[in-house]
C-alpha positions as CSV (number, residue, x, y, z in Angstrom):
1,M,121.8,101.5,101.7
2,V,125.2,100.0,100.9
3,K,126.5,101.5,97.6
4,T,126.4,99.0,94.7
5,N,127.2,99.1,91.1
6,K,124.5,100.2,88.5
7,L,123.6,96.6,87.7
8,N,122.5,96.0,91.3
9,V,120.1,98.9,91.6
10,F,116.3,98.9,91.0
11,N,114.4,102.1,90.2
12,D,111.3,102.0,92.3
13,P,108.5,104.5,91.7
14,I,107.7,104.7,95.5
15,Y,111.2,105.0,97.1
16,G,113.5,105.8,94.2
17,F,116.6,103.7,93.8
18,I,116.8,100.4,95.8
19,G,120.2,98.7,96.0
20,T,121.1,95.1,96.8
21,P,123.1,95.2,100.0
22,N,125.2,92.1,99.4
23,E,125.9,89.2,97.0
24,L,123.5,86.8,98.8
25,I,120.6,89.2,98.3
26,F,121.6,89.7,94.7
27,K,121.7,86.0,94.1
28,L,118.3,85.4,95.8
29,I,116.7,88.1,93.6
30,A,118.2,86.5,90.5
31,H,117.0,83.0,91.4
32,P,114.1,81.7,89.3
33,F,112.0,81.2,92.4
34,F,112.1,84.9,93.1
35,Q,111.9,86.0,89.4
36,R,108.6,84.2,89.3
37,L,107.2,86.9,91.5
38,R,107.4,89.2,88.5
39,R,104.5,87.1,87.1
40,I,102.3,87.2,90.3
41,S,100.0,90.2,90.6
42,Q,100.1,91.9,93.9
43,M,96.4,92.7,94.1
44,G,94.7,89.8,92.5
45,M,91.9,90.9,90.1
46,S,91.7,94.5,91.5
47,F,93.0,95.8,88.1
48,L,89.4,95.2,86.8
49,V,88.4,98.1,89.2
50,Y,91.6,100.1,89.3
51,P,93.3,99.9,85.9
52,G,96.7,100.8,87.3
53,A,96.9,98.0,89.8
54,H,99.1,95.8,87.7
55,H,102.1,95.8,90.0
56,T,103.6,92.5,91.2
57,R,104.8,90.7,94.3
58,F,108.3,91.3,92.9
59,H,107.8,95.1,93.4
60,H,106.4,94.6,96.9
61,A,109.2,92.3,98.0
62,L,111.9,94.8,97.0
63,G,110.0,97.6,98.6
64,S,109.6,95.7,101.9
65,M,113.4,94.9,101.9
66,H,114.1,98.6,101.4
67,L,111.9,99.6,104.4
68,M,113.6,96.8,106.5
69,D,117.0,98.3,105.7
70,R,115.8,101.7,106.8
71,A,114.4,100.2,110.0
72,I,117.6,98.4,110.8
73,Q,119.7,101.5,110.4
74,I,117.3,103.5,112.6
75,L,117.3,100.9,115.4
76,K,121.1,100.6,115.3
77,L,121.4,104.4,115.6
78,K,119.3,104.1,118.7
79,G,121.7,101.6,120.2
80,V,119.8,98.4,119.4
81,D,122.2,95.5,119.1
82,I,121.9,94.0,115.6
83,S,124.8,92.0,114.3
84,E,125.8,91.7,110.6
85,E,124.4,88.2,110.5
86,E,121.1,89.3,112.0
87,E,120.9,92.2,109.6
88,N,121.4,89.9,106.7
89,G,118.8,87.5,108.2
90,L,116.2,90.3,108.5
91,L,116.8,91.4,104.9
92,C,116.5,87.9,103.5
93,A,113.4,87.1,105.6
94,I,111.5,90.1,104.4
95,L,112.7,89.7,100.8
96,L,111.3,86.1,100.8
97,H,108.3,86.6,103.0
98,D,105.8,86.4,100.1
99,I,107.7,84.0,97.8
100,G,105.0,81.3,98.4
101,H,102.2,83.3,96.8
102,G,100.4,81.5,94.0
103,P,98.7,83.0,90.9
104,F,96.8,86.2,91.5
105,S,98.1,86.2,95.2
106,H,95.2,85.8,97.7
107,A,92.5,85.1,95.0
108,L,93.4,81.4,94.7
109,E,95.1,80.8,98.0
110,G,94.1,77.5,99.5
111,F,92.7,76.3,96.2
112,V,95.7,75.5,94.1
113,V,97.4,73.8,97.0
114,K,94.8,72.7,99.6
115,N,95.3,73.5,103.3
116,Q,98.5,75.4,102.6
117,S,98.8,79.1,103.3
118,H,101.2,81.3,101.3
119,E,103.3,81.7,104.5
120,S,103.6,77.9,104.7
121,L,104.7,77.7,101.1
122,S,107.1,80.7,101.6
123,L,108.8,78.7,104.4
124,Q,109.2,75.7,102.1
125,F,110.7,77.8,99.4
126,M,113.1,79.3,101.9
127,Q,114.1,75.9,103.2
128,E,114.8,74.8,99.6
129,L,116.8,77.9,98.9
130,N,118.7,77.4,102.1
131,R,119.7,73.9,100.9
132,Q,120.9,75.4,97.6
133,F,122.8,78.2,99.3
134,N,124.5,75.9,101.9
135,G,122.8,77.1,105.0
136,D,123.1,80.9,104.4
137,L,119.4,81.4,105.2
138,D,119.5,79.7,108.7
139,T,119.1,83.0,110.5
140,A,116.4,84.3,108.1
141,I,114.3,81.1,108.5
142,A,114.6,81.3,112.3
143,I,113.4,84.9,112.2
144,F,110.6,84.1,109.8
145,K,109.3,81.3,112.0
146,G,109.6,83.3,115.1
147,D,112.2,81.0,116.6
148,Y,114.9,83.6,116.9
149,P,115.7,84.7,120.5
150,K,115.1,88.4,119.7
151,P,111.3,88.7,119.2
152,F,111.5,92.2,117.6
153,M,113.1,90.7,114.6
154,N,110.1,88.5,113.8
155,Q,107.8,91.5,114.6
156,L,109.6,93.6,111.9
157,V,108.8,90.8,109.4
158,S,105.3,89.7,110.6
159,S,103.2,91.7,113.0
160,Q,100.5,94.4,113.0
161,L,103.1,97.1,112.2
162,D,105.7,95.3,110.0
163,M,107.6,96.2,106.9
164,D,105.2,94.1,104.8
165,R,102.2,96.2,105.7
166,L,104.1,99.5,105.6
167,D,105.0,98.8,102.0
168,Y,101.8,97.3,100.6
169,L,99.5,100.0,101.9
170,K,101.6,102.7,100.3
171,R,102.4,100.8,97.2
172,D,98.9,99.5,96.5
173,S,97.3,102.9,97.0
174,F,99.8,104.4,94.6
175,Y,99.2,101.9,91.8
176,A,95.4,101.9,92.5
177,G,95.4,105.7,92.3
178,V,93.7,106.2,95.6
179,T,94.9,108.4,98.5
180,E,93.6,106.4,101.5
181,G,96.6,104.2,101.9
182,N,99.3,106.8,101.4
183,I,100.8,106.4,104.9
184,N,104.0,108.1,106.1
185,S,106.2,105.0,106.3
186,E,109.4,107.0,106.9
187,R,107.8,108.7,110.0
188,L,106.6,105.4,111.4
189,I,110.0,103.7,110.9
190,S,111.8,106.7,112.5
191,M,109.7,106.2,115.6
192,L,110.5,102.5,116.1
193,N,112.5,101.3,119.1
194,V,113.1,98.1,121.0
195,V,112.3,97.6,124.7
196,D,112.9,94.2,126.5
197,G,113.4,92.6,123.1
198,N,110.0,93.8,121.7
199,L,109.3,96.3,119.0
200,V,107.7,99.6,120.2
201,V,106.7,102.9,118.8
202,E,107.9,106.1,120.6
203,E,105.0,108.2,122.0
204,K,105.4,111.0,119.5
205,G,104.7,108.6,116.7
206,I,101.2,107.7,118.0
207,Y,99.4,109.9,115.4
208,A,101.3,108.2,112.6
209,V,100.1,104.8,114.0
210,E,96.5,106.0,114.1
211,K,96.7,107.1,110.5
212,F,98.3,103.8,109.5
213,L,95.4,101.8,111.1
214,M,92.8,104.0,109.6
215,A,94.5,103.7,106.2
216,R,94.4,99.9,106.5
217,R,90.7,100.0,107.2
218,F,89.9,102.3,104.3
219,M,92.1,100.3,101.9
220,Y,90.3,97.0,102.8
221,W,86.8,98.3,102.3
222,Q,87.5,100.6,99.4
223,V,90.1,98.6,97.4
224,Y,90.9,95.0,98.6
225,L,87.2,94.1,99.3
226,H,85.7,96.3,96.5
227,K,82.6,94.5,95.3
228,T,83.7,94.3,91.7
229,G,87.2,92.9,92.6
230,L,85.5,90.5,95.0
231,M,83.1,89.3,92.3
232,A,86.0,88.8,89.8
233,E,88.0,86.7,92.3
234,Q,84.9,84.6,93.2
235,L,84.4,84.0,89.5
236,L,88.1,83.0,89.1
237,V,87.8,80.4,91.9
238,R,84.7,79.0,90.4
239,I,86.4,78.7,87.0
240,M,89.2,76.7,88.6
241,Q,86.7,74.5,90.5
242,R,84.8,73.8,87.3
243,A,88.0,72.9,85.5
244,R,88.9,70.5,88.3
245,E,85.5,68.9,88.1
246,L,85.8,68.4,84.4
247,L,89.3,67.0,84.6
248,T,88.5,64.5,87.3
249,G,85.4,63.5,85.3
250,G,87.6,62.5,82.3
251,H,87.3,65.6,80.2
252,A,90.3,67.0,78.3
253,L,91.3,70.6,79.1
254,P,94.2,72.6,77.4
255,A,96.5,74.0,80.1
256,S,100.1,74.2,81.1
257,G,101.7,71.1,82.7
258,S,102.1,72.8,86.1
259,L,98.4,73.9,86.2
260,L,97.2,70.5,85.1
261,F,99.4,69.0,87.9
262,F,97.5,70.8,90.6
263,L,94.0,70.7,89.0
264,G,94.4,67.0,88.6
265,E,95.3,66.5,92.2
266,P,92.3,67.8,94.2
267,E,93.6,66.4,97.5
268,Q,97.4,67.0,97.9
269,E,98.2,64.7,100.8
270,K,101.7,65.9,101.0
271,F,103.5,68.9,99.4
272,D,106.8,67.3,98.5
273,A,109.9,68.5,96.6
274,E,108.3,67.6,93.2
275,A,105.2,69.6,94.1
276,L,107.2,72.6,95.2
277,L,109.1,72.6,91.8
278,K,105.8,72.3,90.0
279,F,104.4,75.2,92.0
280,A,107.5,77.3,91.2
281,Q,106.5,77.0,87.5
282,L,102.9,78.3,88.2
283,D,102.0,81.9,87.8
284,D,99.3,84.3,86.4
285,V,100.3,83.5,82.9
286,D,99.2,79.8,83.3
287,I,95.8,80.9,84.6
288,L,95.1,83.6,82.0
289,G,96.3,81.3,79.2
290,A,94.0,78.5,80.3
291,I,91.0,80.9,80.7
292,K,91.6,82.2,77.2
293,S,91.4,78.7,75.8
294,W,88.6,77.6,78.0
295,Q,86.2,80.4,76.9
296,F,85.7,78.2,73.7
297,H,85.2,74.9,75.6
298,E,82.1,72.9,74.9
299,D,81.1,72.9,78.6
300,F,78.7,75.8,78.9
301,V,79.4,76.6,82.5
302,L,83.2,76.8,82.1
303,S,83.1,78.8,78.8
304,K,80.4,81.2,80.1
305,M,82.4,82.0,83.2
306,C,85.7,82.4,81.3
307,G,84.1,84.8,78.8
308,M,82.5,86.8,81.7
309,L,85.9,87.3,83.4
310,L,87.9,88.0,80.2
311,N,85.4,90.6,78.9
312,R,84.6,92.0,82.4
313,K,80.9,91.1,82.0
314,L,80.7,90.0,85.6
315,L,77.8,88.8,87.7
316,H,75.7,91.4,89.5
317,I,76.8,91.7,93.2
318,K,75.1,93.3,96.2
319,I,76.8,93.8,99.6
320,K,74.7,94.4,102.6
321,N,74.9,94.3,106.4
322,R,72.8,91.1,106.6
323,P,72.6,87.9,104.5
324,A,70.3,87.9,101.4
325,N,66.9,86.4,101.8
326,P,67.3,82.6,101.1
327,Q,64.0,82.3,99.4
328,K,64.8,85.1,97.0
329,M,68.2,83.5,96.2
330,L,66.5,80.2,95.6
331,M,64.1,81.9,93.1
332,K,67.1,83.4,91.3
333,L,68.8,80.0,91.2
334,E,65.7,78.4,89.7
335,E,65.5,81.1,87.0
336,V,69.1,80.6,86.0
337,M,68.6,76.8,85.9
338,Q,65.6,77.3,83.6
339,K,67.2,79.9,81.3
340,Y,70.4,78.1,80.7
341,D,69.1,74.5,81.2
342,L,71.5,73.8,84.1
343,S,71.4,71.5,87.1
344,K,71.2,73.0,90.5
345,Q,74.9,72.4,91.1
346,E,75.9,74.0,87.8
347,A,73.6,77.0,88.3
348,S,75.2,77.6,91.7
349,N,78.3,78.8,89.9
350,F,76.2,81.8,88.8
351,V,74.0,82.4,91.9
352,F,75.7,82.3,95.3
353,Q,76.3,84.3,98.4
354,G,79.0,84.6,101.1
355,E,80.5,87.0,103.6
356,I,83.5,89.2,104.0
357,S,85.0,90.7,107.2
358,N,87.6,93.3,108.2
359,K,89.4,94.0,111.4
360,A,92.1,96.7,111.1
361,Y,93.6,96.0,114.5
362,N,93.5,92.6,116.3
363,V,94.0,93.0,120.0
364,S,94.5,89.2,120.4
365,K,97.6,89.2,118.1
366,Q,100.9,91.0,118.7
367,A,99.8,94.4,119.9
368,I,101.3,97.7,118.8
369,Y,103.0,99.0,121.9
370,I,103.7,102.7,122.6
371,L,106.8,103.7,124.5
372,K,105.8,106.7,126.8
373,K,108.3,109.4,127.7
374,N,108.4,108.1,131.3
375,G,109.5,104.7,130.0
376,R,106.1,103.0,130.5
377,I,104.8,100.6,127.7
378,T,101.1,100.7,126.8
379,D,98.8,99.4,124.0
380,V,98.1,101.9,121.3
381,L,94.3,101.6,122.0
382,K,94.8,102.9,125.5
383,E,96.8,105.9,124.4
384,S,94.8,106.9,121.4
385,D,92.3,109.7,121.7
386,Q,90.5,108.6,118.6
387,L,87.3,106.9,119.5
388,S,87.2,105.5,116.0
389,L,90.4,103.7,116.6
390,K,88.8,101.5,119.3
391,A,86.1,100.6,116.7
392,L,88.8,99.3,114.4
393,S,89.6,96.5,116.9
394,K,86.1,95.1,116.3
395,T,85.4,92.7,113.4
396,V,83.0,94.2,110.8
397,T,81.2,91.6,108.7
398,K,79.2,92.2,105.5
399,Y,77.3,89.8,103.2
400,Y,77.4,89.6,99.5
401,S,75.0,87.9,97.0
402,C,75.8,87.4,93.3
403,Y,73.7,86.5,90.3
404,P,73.5,87.2,86.5
405,K,71.3,90.3,86.1
406,E,70.2,89.5,82.6
407,A,69.0,86.0,83.5
408,V,67.0,87.0,86.6
């Protein structure tokens, strides 16, 4: 990376020292929009399972930028034409790709701001930053949206083998203390190339790709979709839903102004500039602060759920290959209604079921292409000799059911 002074270097436990390549990158990192990512946990509520998983989106964004810089240098060495403006656009696009995440990342996505993904919010943040920086992010935005005439640039930012995934698998496995996601990102990046404007992996890197896809599958089932973390995130969503119900019903709830703004607006018809600035003030601290106050609220449902989450006395959860028996779930619901003197709707916060799914490789999205020694391009599934890899392209669905063990 470009040499910088000591003030412009971050010491990262994964890659070592990460520098800021230019003044624009430095200013973007220093901006309050980006500094907010220090207060957004990378892995939601996973720290309740893996105590070390307290890293943030700030760490991940810097790591992704570092990998993007490595990828750019490798591709330029192989003769791929990348101008200085395009290089800067790639670095800015990957640095800001997750800036739209809300509190606890994916846990509350689609709830705080209805019908808005974090990618959509990231784009709106980038557009506002572009306005503040007098159009310096035009190229980055075009790359991020996939509008730039060189497809491989968007593929480096968002595809099935992008710098985002290469960082979060390695980083999340490191902080969680598991080995399954410890991929060889350097090897994968060194095997990248561009053919006809699209990103490809040279044939000798196929085993690194296989390991990457297997690692992604293991990380989802073992870490991201771990039943305890899943239970905690479901509880978090229900806490916010209950708070919204109480607020719209005229009850007073102590919370920050930014959190009350979104809880008091169950249907955001448009996400305007005011809402964006309010969202920029919202982070994990608002949620945790509110939950700590709400555990003493007079509403039994809200206080009970908050106490469960804060003290890690979670609901019992079972994950199976088929849905739970509806009759048995109804019996559990009735028992909870009777024990706590709750209505059916109130008791459904403690007895519920749902499903989770995982697909490590999606053949309908941008495929991972292998560049053969003879110059032919093929899909990784056709070249892999791993039978298990083909299974990774199929969606696996599992079903969970939750209820309070002591009440049933």
